[in-house]
N, C-alpha and C positions, 0 to 999 in steps of 0.2 A: 225061614222054609219054604213059606207059600209062595214071595217073591221069587225063589230061585226056579220053582217049579213054574210060574209064571213064565220067566225070561226064557227056560229048557224049551216048554211048549212053543212059543212067539219064535223063536230060532229054528228051532225044526220045521213051523209052516213056513217062516224065510225060505228056506233051502227048500223047501217041498214044492212054492210058488215060484221060486227061480228057476225050475227046470219045467214049466209050464209055460210054451210059448202061443201064440195064437195060430189060425192053420194058416199052411201053408208059408209061416217065417222060419228064416234059416239062420245059424247062429253069424253066420257072414254078414247077416244084414245090417247088425249094426256098428255103427261108428263110434257110439259113445256111452258113457254113463252118466247121469247127472241123479246127483243124491241130496235132496234137499232136506236140510237136518233142520228141524222148526224148535225143537229142544234144546234145555242145558244139562240134560240128565248126560252124566259119562257113559252110562251103560250104554243107552242107545246113541250116543254120539260117538263112543267108541268100534258100535256094530256099523253103523253107517261106512265108518273109516275102511273097517276091515273087509266089508263087504265090497265095498266100492270099488279099494284097492285090487281087492281080490279078480273084481271081474276085467277091469280094466287089465290085468296083468293076462289072465286066461285068452279071454279073447284079443288083445294087442289092440285096443282101443281106447280112446281119449277117457279119463277120468274126471268129474267135476264133483268138487263140494262145496252145496249153495247155505251159507249158514243163514235163517232168517228168522222171524220173530224172536223168540226167546234165544235160539241158538247163537245168535250175535255173540253174548255174552261169554261163548268157547272161544270167541276170535279175537278178544279184550286185549290186550297185552299189558293193562294197566292191572288185571285182578289174577289173581295165582290162580293157575291151571290147575283142574281137579286131576286126581291120580287112580287111576283105570285099575284094575285087580292085577296086570300083568305087570304093575310097578309102572308104566311110564303115565305121562301128563297127556293129555289129548295136545296141548303143544306140541311133542315129543311126537306123538303118532300123527299131526299135520305137519313138522319137517320131515320125515318119514316119507307120506303121503307126496309131498311136493319134490322131495328130494329124489322118488320114482318118476315122476313125470307128471302127476297128478296136479290140478289145479286147485286153489280153492278161494272163492267169495262170498263177499257177505252181502248185505240188500240193504244199500245206504239208507231209504226209509227206518227200514228196522234199527237201523245204527240208532239213529236219529232220536224216533219216537220210542222206541225200546230199550235199550240200552245207552241213551243218552250221549253217543260216544260221535266222533269224526274217524275219518279216515288217516290222522296221525295215532287212534288209539289202536289200528290193528295191529298184529299178532303180523311179524316181517314174510313177505311173500304172499300174505293175502289182498285181493280187490275189494275195491267196492266199484263199482262200475252202474251208475242209473241203465234200468233193463236190461243186465247182465244174465239175471235169474232166467228171466221170461223168452231169452234169447237161447240161450242155453237147453232147455226143456222142452223148445219148442220147432228146435233144429230138424232137419231129415233125421231117420235113423238113428235117432237117440234113447237109448232106455231108461225111464225117470223113474226113482224111490225115492220114499221116503219113512221120514225117521221123526 
């Protein structure tokens, strides 16, 4: 019960903070949304995928999910994909995200040192390019989220 309450408060806080923009900012200023997924927690990953897809579609911008640190475990095709409360696996949600035009990337260094993975271990459609995450989040007019 305590976990559900904490998750509900976190979701409400995220929704509230998503509505706050810096002075002078305009919704049309955003070109892309990039979400860093550093955890292999199924609930946080599902929220990251849903929020990124929602912003991508609402604002008609590029959407990128960047799995790093422990998040690389979620894009490892050799591991069972965890099932979220909606009955879908993270792999299914990622496929839907990519089918909607989203890009999914993984950190090569994290893959090697945290996940013990190579590019051959990635879920189909996920890319791992050295420096790709830094390039994505540091681009102009980028909204960056972190989970």
